[in-house]
C-alpha positions as a Markdown table, in Angstrom:
| # | Residue | x | y | z |
|---|---|---|---|---|
| 1 | Met | -13.2 | 22.4 | 19.2 |
| 2 | Thr | -10.8 | 19.9 | 17.9 |
| 3 | Ala | -10.7 | 18.6 | 14.3 |
| 4 | Thr | -11.7 | 15.2 | 15.5 |
| 5 | Ala | -14.9 | 16.6 | 17.0 |
| 6 | Ser | -15.6 | 18.5 | 13.8 |
| 7 | Arg | -15.5 | 15.6 | 11.5 |
| 8 | Pro | -18.7 | 14.2 | 9.8 |
| 9 | Asp | -20.7 | 12.2 | 12.2 |
| 10 | Thr | -19.2 | 8.7 | 12.8 |
| 11 | Ala | -22.6 | 6.9 | 12.8 |
| 12 | Thr | -23.6 | 8.4 | 9.5 |
| 13 | Asp | -20.2 | 7.5 | 7.9 |
| 14 | Thr | -20.6 | 3.9 | 9.1 |
| 15 | Thr | -24.1 | 3.7 | 7.7 |
| 16 | Asp | -23.0 | 5.0 | 4.3 |
| 17 | Ala | -20.2 | 2.5 | 4.2 |
| 18 | Thr | -22.6 | -0.4 | 5.1 |
| 19 | Ala | -25.1 | 0.7 | 2.5 |
| 20 | Thr | -22.4 | 0.7 | -0.2 |
| 21 | Ala | -21.2 | -2.7 | 0.8 |
| 22 | Thr | -24.7 | -4.1 | 0.9 |
| 23 | Ala | -25.5 | -2.7 | -2.5 |
| 24 | Ala | -22.3 | -4.3 | -3.9 |
| 25 | Ser | -23.3 | -7.7 | -2.3 |
| 26 | Ala | -26.8 | -7.5 | -3.7 |
| 27 | Thr | -25.6 | -7.1 | -7.3 |
| 28 | Arg | -22.7 | -9.6 | -6.9 |
| 29 | Ser | -22.7 | -12.7 | -9.1 |
| 30 | Gln | -20.2 | -15.5 | -9.1 |
| 31 | Pro | -18.4 | -15.1 | -12.5 |
| 32 | Gly | -15.2 | -16.7 | -11.2 |
| 33 | Thr | -16.7 | -20.0 | -10.2 |
| 34 | Gly | -14.3 | -22.7 | -11.4 |
| 35 | Arg | -11.5 | -20.2 | -12.0 |
| 36 | Arg | -8.3 | -20.7 | -10.1 |
| 37 | Val | -5.7 | -18.0 | -9.3 |
| 38 | Leu | -2.2 | -18.0 | -7.7 |
| 39 | Ile | -1.0 | -14.6 | -6.6 |
| 40 | Val | 2.7 | -14.2 | -5.8 |
| 41 | Val | 4.0 | -11.2 | -3.9 |
| 42 | Gln | 7.5 | -10.6 | -2.6 |
| 43 | Asn | 7.5 | -7.1 | -1.3 |
| 44 | Leu | 5.2 | -7.7 | 1.7 |
| 45 | Pro | 3.3 | -10.6 | 3.3 |
| 46 | Val | -0.5 | -10.9 | 3.3 |
| 47 | Pro | -2.7 | -9.7 | 4.8 |
| 48 | Phe | -0.2 | -6.9 | 5.6 |
| 49 | Asp | 0.0 | -5.9 | 1.9 |
| 50 | Arg | -3.4 | -4.3 | 1.8 |
| 51 | Arg | -3.8 | -4.0 | -2.0 |
| 52 | Val | -2.9 | -7.7 | -2.5 |
| 53 | Trp | -5.2 | -8.7 | 0.2 |
| 54 | Leu | -8.1 | -6.7 | -1.2 |
| 55 | Glu | -7.5 | -8.3 | -4.6 |
| 56 | Ala | -7.3 | -11.8 | -3.2 |
| 57 | Thr | -10.4 | -11.5 | -1.0 |
| 58 | Thr | -12.4 | -9.8 | -3.7 |
| 59 | Leu | -11.6 | -12.6 | -6.2 |
| 60 | Ala | -12.6 | -15.2 | -3.5 |
| 61 | Asp | -15.8 | -13.4 | -2.8 |
| 62 | His | -16.6 | -13.6 | -6.6 |
| 63 | Gly | -16.1 | -17.4 | -6.8 |
| 64 | Tyr | -12.5 | -17.7 | -7.6 |
| 65 | Ala | -10.3 | -20.3 | -5.9 |
| 66 | Val | -7.4 | -18.1 | -4.6 |
| 67 | Ser | -4.0 | -19.0 | -3.3 |
| 68 | Val | -1.2 | -16.6 | -2.3 |
| 69 | Ile | 2.6 | -17.1 | -2.0 |
| 70 | Cys | 4.5 | -14.5 | 0.0 |
| 71 | Pro | 7.3 | -14.1 | 2.5 |
| 72 | Gln | 7.0 | -14.4 | 6.3 |
| 73 | Ala | 7.5 | -11.3 | 8.5 |
| 74 | Arg | 6.7 | -10.2 | 12.0 |
| 75 | Gly | 3.0 | -10.7 | 12.6 |
| 76 | Cys | 2.7 | -13.0 | 9.5 |
| 77 | Thr | 4.9 | -16.0 | 10.4 |
| 78 | Ala | 2.6 | -19.0 | 9.7 |
| 79 | Ala | 3.9 | -21.1 | 6.8 |
| 80 | Arg | 0.5 | -22.2 | 5.8 |
| 81 | Glu | -3.0 | -20.8 | 6.8 |
| 82 | Thr | -6.3 | -20.0 | 5.2 |
| 83 | Ile | -7.9 | -16.6 | 5.9 |
| 84 | Asp | -11.2 | -15.4 | 4.5 |
| 85 | Gly | -11.3 | -18.3 | 2.0 |
| 86 | Val | -7.8 | -17.5 | 0.7 |
| 87 | Asp | -5.0 | -20.2 | 1.0 |
| 88 | Ile | -1.7 | -18.5 | 2.1 |
| 89 | Tyr | 1.7 | -20.1 | 1.7 |
| 90 | Arg | 4.6 | -18.2 | 3.3 |
| 91 | Tyr | 8.4 | -18.8 | 3.1 |
| 92 | Pro | 11.1 | -17.5 | 5.4 |
| 93 | Leu | 13.5 | -14.7 | 4.6 |
| 94 | Pro | 16.9 | -15.8 | 6.2 |
| 95 | Phe | 18.5 | -12.4 | 5.7 |
| 96 | Glu | 17.7 | -8.7 | 5.0 |
| 97 | Ala | 19.3 | -7.3 | 1.8 |
| 98 | Gly | 21.3 | -4.1 | 2.4 |
| 99 | Asn | 23.2 | -3.7 | -0.9 |
| 100 | Ala | 23.2 | -4.8 | -4.5 |
| 101 | Ile | 24.7 | -8.2 | -3.8 |
| 102 | Gly | 22.1 | -8.7 | -1.0 |
| 103 | Trp | 19.2 | -7.7 | -3.3 |
| 104 | Ile | 20.3 | -10.2 | -5.9 |
| 105 | Ala | 20.6 | -12.9 | -3.4 |
| 106 | Glu | 17.2 | -12.1 | -2.0 |
| 107 | Phe | 15.7 | -12.1 | -5.5 |
| 108 | Val | 17.1 | -15.6 | -6.1 |
| 109 | Trp | 16.1 | -17.0 | -2.7 |
| 110 | Cys | 12.5 | -15.7 | -3.1 |
| 111 | Phe | 12.2 | -16.9 | -6.7 |
| 112 | Val | 13.3 | -20.4 | -5.8 |
| 113 | Ala | 11.0 | -20.6 | -2.7 |
| 114 | Thr | 8.1 | -19.2 | -4.7 |
| 115 | Ala | 8.7 | -21.6 | -7.6 |
| 116 | Leu | 8.7 | -24.6 | -5.3 |
| 117 | Leu | 5.6 | -23.5 | -3.5 |
| 118 | Ser | 3.9 | -22.9 | -6.9 |
| 119 | Ile | 4.4 | -26.6 | -7.6 |
| 120 | Arg | 2.9 | -27.4 | -4.3 |
| 121 | Val | -0.2 | -25.3 | -5.1 |
| 122 | Ala | -0.5 | -26.9 | -8.5 |
| 123 | Val | -0.1 | -30.5 | -7.3 |
| 124 | Arg | -1.4 | -30.6 | -3.7 |
| 125 | Gly | -3.3 | -27.3 | -3.4 |
| 126 | Arg | -6.2 | -25.7 | -5.3 |
| 127 | Gly | -4.2 | -25.4 | -8.5 |
| 128 | Phe | -4.2 | -22.3 | -10.7 |
| 129 | Asp | -5.1 | -21.1 | -14.2 |
| 130 | Val | -3.7 | -17.6 | -13.8 |
| 131 | Leu | -0.4 | -16.6 | -12.3 |
| 132 | His | -0.9 | -13.1 | -10.8 |
| 133 | Ala | 2.6 | -11.7 | -10.2 |
| 134 | Cys | 3.0 | -8.5 | -8.1 |
| 135 | Asn | 6.1 | -6.4 | -8.3 |
| 136 | Pro | 8.7 | -5.5 | -7.1 |
| 137 | Pro | 10.7 | -7.3 | -8.3 |
| 138 | Glu | 9.9 | -8.3 | -11.9 |
| 139 | Thr | 11.7 | -11.7 | -11.7 |
| 140 | Tyr | 8.4 | -13.6 | -11.7 |
| 141 | Val | 8.1 | -13.2 | -15.5 |
| 142 | Val | 10.5 | -16.2 | -15.6 |
| 143 | Leu | 8.0 | -18.2 | -13.5 |
| 144 | Gly | 5.3 | -17.2 | -15.8 |
| 145 | Lys | 7.3 | -18.5 | -18.8 |
| 146 | Leu | 7.9 | -21.8 | -17.0 |
| 147 | Trp | 4.2 | -22.3 | -16.4 |
| 148 | Arg | 3.0 | -21.1 | -19.8 |
| 149 | Pro | 3.5 | -24.5 | -21.5 |
| 150 | Phe | 1.1 | -25.9 | -18.9 |
| 151 | Gly | -1.7 | -23.5 | -20.1 |
| 152 | Lys | -1.2 | -20.9 | -17.3 |
| 153 | Arg | -1.9 | -17.2 | -18.1 |
| 154 | Phe | 0.4 | -14.5 | -16.8 |
| 155 | Leu | -1.2 | -11.4 | -15.2 |
| 156 | Phe | 1.3 | -8.7 | -14.1 |
| 157 | Asp | 0.2 | -6.4 | -11.3 |
| 158 | His | 2.4 | -3.3 | -11.6 |
| 159 | His | 2.6 | -1.9 | -8.0 |
| 160 | Asp | 5.8 | 0.0 | -8.1 |
| 161 | Leu | 8.4 | 1.4 | -10.6 |
| 162 | Ser | 11.3 | -0.8 | -9.6 |
| 163 | Pro | 14.0 | 1.2 | -11.4 |
| 164 | Glu | 12.8 | 4.4 | -9.7 |
| 165 | Met | 12.6 | 2.6 | -6.4 |
| 166 | Tyr | 16.2 | 1.4 | -6.7 |
| 167 | Leu | 17.3 | 5.0 | -7.3 |
| 168 | Ala | 15.2 | 6.2 | -4.3 |
| 169 | Lys | 17.1 | 3.7 | -2.2 |
| 170 | Gly | 20.4 | 5.3 | -3.2 |
| 171 | Gly | 21.1 | 3.3 | -6.3 |
| 172 | Arg | 23.1 | 4.8 | -9.2 |
| 173 | Ala | 21.4 | 5.6 | -12.5 |
| 174 | Gly | 23.0 | 3.7 | -15.3 |
| 175 | Ser | 24.6 | 1.1 | -13.1 |
| 176 | Ala | 24.4 | -2.6 | -14.1 |
| 177 | Leu | 21.6 | -3.2 | -11.6 |
| 178 | His | 19.6 | -0.2 | -12.8 |
| 179 | Arg | 19.9 | -1.4 | -16.4 |
| 180 | Gly | 19.0 | -4.9 | -15.3 |
| 181 | Leu | 15.8 | -3.6 | -13.6 |
| 182 | Leu | 14.8 | -1.7 | -16.7 |
| 183 | Ala | 15.4 | -4.8 | -18.8 |
| 184 | Leu | 13.3 | -7.0 | -16.4 |
| 185 | Glu | 10.5 | -4.4 | -16.5 |
| 186 | Arg | 10.4 | -4.4 | -20.3 |
| 187 | Leu | 10.5 | -8.2 | -20.4 |
| 188 | Thr | 7.7 | -8.5 | -17.9 |
| 189 | Leu | 5.4 | -6.0 | -19.6 |
| 190 | Arg | 6.0 | -7.5 | -23.0 |
| 191 | Asn | 5.3 | -11.1 | -21.8 |
| 192 | Ala | 2.2 | -10.4 | -19.7 |
| 193 | Asp | -1.2 | -11.6 | -21.0 |
| 194 | Val | -2.8 | -8.8 | -19.0 |
| 195 | Val | -1.3 | -5.8 | -17.2 |
| 196 | Ile | -3.1 | -4.1 | -14.3 |
| 197 | Thr | -1.6 | -1.0 | -12.7 |
| 198 | Thr | -2.3 | 1.5 | -9.9 |
| 199 | Asn | -2.5 | 4.8 | -11.7 |
| 200 | Glu | -2.3 | 6.7 | -15.0 |
| 201 | Ser | 1.4 | 7.7 | -14.4 |
| 202 | His | 2.3 | 4.0 | -14.4 |
| 203 | Ala | 0.1 | 3.3 | -17.4 |
| 204 | Arg | 1.9 | 6.0 | -19.4 |
| 205 | Leu | 5.3 | 4.5 | -18.5 |
| 206 | Glu | 4.1 | 1.0 | -19.4 |
| 207 | His | 3.3 | 2.3 | -22.9 |
| 208 | Glu | 6.4 | 4.5 | -23.3 |
| 209 | Arg | 9.0 | 2.2 | -21.7 |
| 210 | Gly | 7.5 | -1.2 | -21.9 |
| 211 | Gly | 5.8 | -1.3 | -25.2 |
| 212 | Val | 2.3 | -2.0 | -23.8 |
| 213 | Pro | -0.2 | -0.8 | -26.4 |
| 214 | Glu | -1.7 | 2.5 | -25.4 |
| 215 | Gly | -4.9 | 2.0 | -23.4 |
| 216 | Ser | -4.3 | -1.7 | -22.8 |
| 217 | Ser | -3.3 | -1.4 | -19.2 |
| 218 | Ile | -6.2 | -1.7 | -16.8 |
| 219 | Val | -6.0 | 0.8 | -13.9 |
| 220 | Val | -7.1 | -0.8 | -10.6 |
| 221 | Arg | -6.6 | 1.8 | -7.9 |
| 222 | Ser | -6.0 | 0.9 | -4.3 |
| 223 | Gly | -8.5 | 2.1 | -1.7 |
| 224 | Pro | -10.1 | 1.2 | 1.6 |
| 225 | Asn | -12.8 | -1.4 | 1.7 |
| 226 | Leu | -15.9 | 0.3 | 3.0 |
| 227 | Ala | -17.3 | -3.0 | 4.2 |
| 228 | Lys | -14.4 | -3.5 | 6.6 |
| 229 | Phe | -13.2 | -0.1 | 7.7 |
| 230 | Arg | -15.3 | 1.9 | 10.2 |
| 231 | Arg | -14.8 | 5.1 | 12.1 |
| 232 | Thr | -15.1 | 5.0 | 15.8 |
| 233 | Asp | -15.1 | 7.4 | 18.7 |
| 234 | Pro | -11.6 | 8.8 | 19.3 |
| 235 | Asp | -9.5 | 7.3 | 22.1 |
| 236 | Pro | -7.9 | 10.3 | 24.0 |
| 237 | Ser | -5.4 | 8.1 | 25.8 |
| 238 | Leu | -3.5 | 7.6 | 22.5 |
| 239 | Lys | -2.4 | 11.3 | 22.7 |
| 240 | Gln | -0.4 | 10.5 | 25.8 |
| 241 | Gly | -1.7 | 13.7 | 27.5 |
| 242 | Arg | -1.0 | 16.0 | 24.6 |
| 243 | Arg | -3.5 | 18.0 | 22.6 |
| 244 | His | -2.8 | 16.7 | 19.0 |
| 245 | Leu | -2.2 | 13.3 | 17.5 |
| 246 | Leu | -0.4 | 12.7 | 14.2 |
| 247 | Ala | -0.5 | 9.4 | 12.3 |
| 248 | Tyr | 1.8 | 7.6 | 9.9 |
| 249 | Leu | 0.5 | 4.3 | 8.4 |
| 250 | Gly | 2.6 | 2.1 | 6.1 |
| 251 | Val | 5.8 | 0.3 | 5.4 |
| 252 | Ile | 9.0 | 1.5 | 7.2 |
| 253 | Gly | 11.6 | 1.2 | 4.5 |
| 254 | Asp | 14.5 | 3.5 | 3.8 |
| 255 | Gln | 12.7 | 5.1 | 0.8 |
| 256 | Asp | 9.5 | 5.8 | 2.8 |
| 257 | Gly | 10.8 | 8.9 | 4.6 |
| 258 | Val | 9.8 | 7.9 | 8.2 |
| 259 | Asp | 13.1 | 9.4 | 9.2 |
| 260 | His | 11.7 | 12.8 | 7.9 |
| 261 | Leu | 8.7 | 12.4 | 10.2 |
| 262 | Val | 11.0 | 11.7 | 13.2 |
| 263 | Arg | 13.1 | 14.7 | 12.4 |
| 264 | Ala | 9.9 | 16.8 | 11.9 |
| 265 | Met | 8.9 | 15.8 | 15.5 |
| 266 | Leu | 12.3 | 17.2 | 16.7 |
| 267 | Ala | 11.7 | 20.4 | 14.7 |
| 268 | Leu | 8.3 | 20.8 | 16.3 |
| 269 | Arg | 9.8 | 20.3 | 19.8 |
| 270 | Arg | 12.6 | 22.8 | 19.0 |
| 271 | Gly | 9.9 | 25.3 | 17.9 |
| 272 | Gly | 8.4 | 25.1 | 21.4 |
| 273 | Arg | 5.6 | 22.6 | 20.7 |
| 274 | Glu | 5.1 | 20.0 | 23.3 |
| 275 | Asp | 1.4 | 19.4 | 22.5 |
| 276 | Val | 1.9 | 16.9 | 19.6 |
| 277 | His | 2.2 | 13.1 | 19.8 |
| 278 | Cys | 2.7 | 10.8 | 16.9 |
| 279 | Leu | 1.6 | 7.2 | 16.0 |
| 280 | Val | 3.8 | 5.3 | 13.7 |
| 281 | Ile | 1.7 | 2.3 | 12.5 |
| 282 | Gly | 3.6 | -0.3 | 10.5 |
| 283 | Asp | 6.8 | -2.3 | 10.2 |
| 284 | Gly | 9.5 | -2.9 | 7.7 |
| 285 | Pro | 13.3 | -3.4 | 7.2 |
| 286 | His | 14.1 | 0.2 | 8.4 |
| 287 | Phe | 12.0 | -0.1 | 11.6 |
| 288 | Pro | 15.0 | -0.7 | 14.0 |
| 289 | Ala | 16.9 | 2.2 | 12.5 |
| 290 | Ile | 13.9 | 4.5 | 12.9 |
| 291 | Arg | 13.4 | 3.6 | 16.6 |
| 292 | Lys | 17.1 | 4.1 | 17.2 |
| 293 | Leu | 17.0 | 7.5 | 15.4 |
| 294 | Ala | 14.0 | 8.6 | 17.6 |
| 295 | Thr | 16.0 | 7.7 | 20.7 |
| 296 | Glu | 19.2 | 9.5 | 19.5 |
| 297 | Leu | 17.2 | 12.7 | 18.7 |
| 298 | Gly | 15.4 | 12.6 | 22.1 |
| 299 | Val | 11.9 | 12.4 | 20.7 |
| 300 | Asp | 11.0 | 8.8 | 21.5 |
| 301 | Asp | 8.6 | 10.1 | 24.2 |
| 302 | Leu | 6.7 | 11.9 | 21.4 |
| 303 | Ile | 6.2 | 8.8 | 19.2 |
| 304 | Thr | 4.4 | 5.5 | 19.8 |
| 305 | Phe | 5.6 | 2.8 | 17.5 |
| 306 | Thr | 2.7 | 0.2 | 17.2 |
| 307 | Gly | 4.4 | -2.2 | 14.8 |
| 308 | Phe | 2.3 | -4.0 | 12.3 |
| 309 | Val | -1.4 | -3.9 | 13.3 |
| 310 | Arg | -3.2 | -6.9 | 11.9 |
| 311 | Asp | -6.5 | -6.4 | 13.6 |
| 312 | Val | -8.7 | -4.1 | 11.5 |
| 313 | Asp | -10.8 | -2.9 | 14.5 |
| 314 | Glu | -7.6 | -1.8 | 16.2 |
| 315 | Leu | -6.4 | 0.0 | 13.1 |
| 316 | Cys | -9.7 | 1.8 | 12.9 |
| 317 | Arg | -9.4 | 2.8 | 16.6 |
| 318 | Leu | -5.9 | 4.3 | 16.0 |
| 319 | Leu | -6.8 | 6.2 | 12.9 |
| 320 | Ser | -10.1 | 7.5 | 14.2 |
| 321 | Ser | -8.2 | 9.1 | 17.1 |
| 322 | Ala | -5.7 | 11.1 | 15.0 |
| 323 | Asp | -6.0 | 14.7 | 13.9 |
| 324 | Leu | -4.1 | 14.5 | 10.7 |
| 325 | Gly | -2.1 | 11.9 | 8.6 |
| 326 | Val | 1.5 | 12.5 | 7.5 |
| 327 | Val | 3.0 | 11.4 | 4.2 |
| 328 | Pro | 6.8 | 11.9 | 4.8 |
| 329 | Asp | 8.0 | 10.3 | 1.6 |
| 330 | Pro | 10.6 | 12.6 | 0.1 |
| 331 | Arg | 10.1 | 13.6 | -3.5 |
| 332 | Thr | 11.7 | 11.2 | -5.9 |
| 333 | Glu | 10.7 | 9.9 | -9.3 |
| 334 | Trp | 9.4 | 6.8 | -7.5 |
| 335 | Ser | 7.3 | 8.6 | -4.9 |
| 336 | Asp | 6.1 | 11.3 | -7.3 |
| 337 | Arg | 4.5 | 8.7 | -9.6 |
| 338 | Ser | 3.2 | 6.3 | -6.9 |
| 339 | Thr | -0.3 | 6.0 | -5.5 |
| 340 | Leu | 0.3 | 5.7 | -1.8 |
| 341 | Asn | -2.3 | 3.6 | 0.1 |
| 342 | Lys | -1.9 | 5.6 | 3.2 |
| 343 | Val | -3.2 | 8.8 | 1.6 |
| 344 | Val | -6.6 | 7.4 | 0.7 |
| 345 | Glu | -6.8 | 5.5 | 4.0 |
| 346 | Tyr | -6.2 | 8.8 | 6.0 |
| 347 | Met | -8.9 | 10.4 | 3.9 |
| 348 | Tyr | -11.5 | 7.7 | 4.7 |
| 349 | Phe | -11.0 | 8.5 | 8.4 |
| 350 | Gly | -11.5 | 12.2 | 7.7 |
| 351 | Leu | -7.9 | 13.1 | 8.3 |
| 352 | Pro | -6.4 | 16.0 | 6.4 |
| 353 | Val | -3.1 | 15.0 | 4.8 |
| 354 | Val | 0.3 | 16.7 | 5.0 |
| 355 | Ser | 2.8 | 15.7 | 2.4 |
| 356 | Tyr | 5.7 | 16.9 | 0.3 |
| 357 | Glu | 4.5 | 17.9 | -3.2 |
| 358 | Leu | 3.9 | 14.6 | -5.0 |
| 359 | Thr | 2.0 | 14.3 | -8.3 |
| 360 | Glu | 0.0 | 11.2 | -7.6 |
| 361 | Thr | -0.7 | 12.3 | -4.0 |
| 362 | Lys | -2.2 | 15.4 | -5.4 |
| 363 | Val | -4.4 | 13.3 | -7.8 |
| 364 | Ser | -5.6 | 11.1 | -4.9 |
| 365 | Ala | -6.1 | 13.8 | -2.2 |
| 366 | Gly | -7.3 | 16.8 | -4.1 |
| 367 | Gly | -8.4 | 19.4 | -1.6 |
| 368 | Ala | -7.8 | 17.0 | 1.4 |
| 369 | Ala | -4.0 | 17.6 | 1.4 |
| 370 | Arg | -1.7 | 20.5 | 2.2 |
| 371 | Phe | 1.8 | 20.4 | 0.8 |
| 372 | Ala | 5.1 | 21.5 | 2.3 |
| 373 | Glu | 6.7 | 24.4 | 0.3 |
| 374 | Ser | 9.9 | 22.5 | -0.2 |
| 375 | Asp | 11.4 | 19.1 | 0.3 |
| 376 | Asp | 12.7 | 20.1 | 3.7 |
| 377 | Val | 11.9 | 18.7 | 7.2 |
| 378 | Asp | 11.5 | 22.1 | 8.7 |
| 379 | Asp | 8.9 | 23.0 | 6.0 |
| 380 | Leu | 7.2 | 19.7 | 6.7 |
| 381 | Ala | 7.0 | 20.5 | 10.4 |
| 382 | Ala | 5.8 | 24.0 | 9.7 |
| 383 | Thr | 3.0 | 22.8 | 7.5 |
| 384 | Ile | 2.0 | 20.3 | 10.2 |
| 385 | Ala | 2.0 | 23.0 | 12.9 |
| 386 | Ala | 0.0 | 25.5 | 10.8 |
| 387 | Leu | -2.7 | 22.9 | 10.1 |
| 388 | Leu | -2.8 | 21.8 | 13.8 |
| 389 | Asp | -3.5 | 25.4 | 14.7 |
| 390 | Asp | -6.5 | 25.6 | 12.3 |
| 391 | Pro | -9.2 | 23.2 | 13.4 |
| 392 | Ala | -11.8 | 24.6 | 11.0 |
| 393 | Glu | -9.5 | 24.1 | 8.0 |
| 394 | Arg | -8.7 | 20.5 | 9.2 |
| 395 | Ala | -12.4 | 19.8 | 9.5 |
| 396 | Arg | -13.1 | 21.2 | 6.0 |
| 397 | Met | -10.2 | 19.2 | 4.4 |
| 398 | Gly | -11.2 | 16.1 | 6.3 |
| 399 | Ala | -14.8 | 16.3 | 5.0 |
| 400 | Ile | -13.5 | 16.7 | 1.4 |
| 401 | Gly | -11.3 | 13.6 | 1.8 |
| 402 | Ala | -14.0 | 11.5 | 3.3 |
| 403 | Glu | -16.4 | 12.4 | 0.5 |
| 404 | Arg | -13.8 | 11.7 | -2.2 |
| 405 | Val | -13.3 | 8.2 | -0.8 |
| 406 | Arg | -17.0 | 7.4 | -0.7 |
| 407 | Ser | -17.7 | 8.7 | -4.2 |
| 408 | Glu | -14.6 | 7.9 | -6.1 |
| 409 | Leu | -11.7 | 6.2 | -4.4 |
| 410 | Ala | -13.0 | 3.3 | -2.2 |
| 411 | Trp | -12.0 | -0.2 | -3.2 |
| 412 | Glu | -15.6 | -0.9 | -4.3 |
| 413 | His | -15.0 | 1.4 | -7.3 |
| 414 | Ser | -12.0 | -0.7 | -8.4 |
| 415 | Ile | -13.7 | -4.1 | -8.2 |
| 416 | Pro | -15.2 | -3.9 | -11.7 |
| 417 | His | -11.8 | -3.1 | -13.2 |
| 418 | Leu | -10.2 | -6.0 | -11.4 |
| 419 | Leu | -12.9 | -8.4 | -12.6 |
| 420 | Glu | -12.5 | -7.0 | -16.2 |
| 421 | Ala | -8.8 | -7.8 | -16.1 |
| 422 | Tyr | -9.6 | -11.4 | -15.1 |
| 423 | Asp | -12.3 | -11.7 | -17.7 |
| 424 | Arg | -9.6 | -10.6 | -20.2 |
| 425 | Ala | -7.1 | -13.2 | -18.8 |
| 426 | Phe | -9.6 | -16.0 | -19.2 |
| 427 | Ala | -10.6 | -14.9 | -22.6 |
| 428 | Phe | -7.4 | -16.6 | -23.8 |
| 429 | Asp | -9.1 | -20.0 | -23.4 |
């Protein structure tokens, strides 16, 4: 019996999710009627940025007039569109930053494009009362200051630790850019009317490093929306004739460790395993390099690269067919303190999680994860292999994860915290 067959019944899981969503809708009021929000995000476009999209659509569902400014990317190229009641404005990225000078140029380009589009939203669009800025980077504190004389509040959504992310990308501690990122972080935290964050590790740093009063940050955790995700019958064709299917879901950047996953597939093959296929679901600046690496290592036949999957039903089909989800992010100060969306999304689909030993991944996954003994690709591969050979343990871990999502980690549990943050922002009237 495979782990897929051993998971909790699909129909029951879908019923639970529908019941939760229905209960939330039944108690929903429209506290945001008349309130206008502009969300700016540079790291990813919407709806690809799943956290930002959940925030935007949740606010729209609760009566807020919501606009979003973000960059264009593959799969999200329209300069202007409205989806699920959210107005989206996108600007082009003419180049991909690859070094410090490139990052600075990208920051400047994105800031200017966002500032100009914010004027368009204010004058010709829905307008806004709150500027909701998502990092990285923290440059939008300047935009918040420019709009403050016009009565706009500034809400900072602390997604990532930018200084730690810079180091994870190969940056040098103590360099001018590193010091600049720390200074921007402090400036942003001290000038925000409201700070929301993804986990307690971030909240502690916001107090210790940014001067935010202890307990003032509002933790809004990322998690799957039970009303939109659903588990389906597995599709055996995705395994490409092999017995097991791994899944990676997320951004493909140089700090995300997808190269570790590709090398782990090579280690599995060298260990005599030809029974494993892998889905890599996502896109990002490192995508071409990862595909090239898979070809160079001779494992491209073991990996299907789907690119960015915009259709939720298709994403559900892919993840419902996998046997386990892999978190290949190497351990850094950034990854150790980050809540990774993919962890909770794997858990929703009853997938046990294999990861390096990361603090916030432990917090999210609990007993649904197994961790490699060291930060080594061979150990990652060995951990994957051991779990693939133990279907009963996979089923047990998958059930733990699915229950944690339903009872604690689904997006529905974060909605009250998001609305509390906005009530606090509008209390400045």
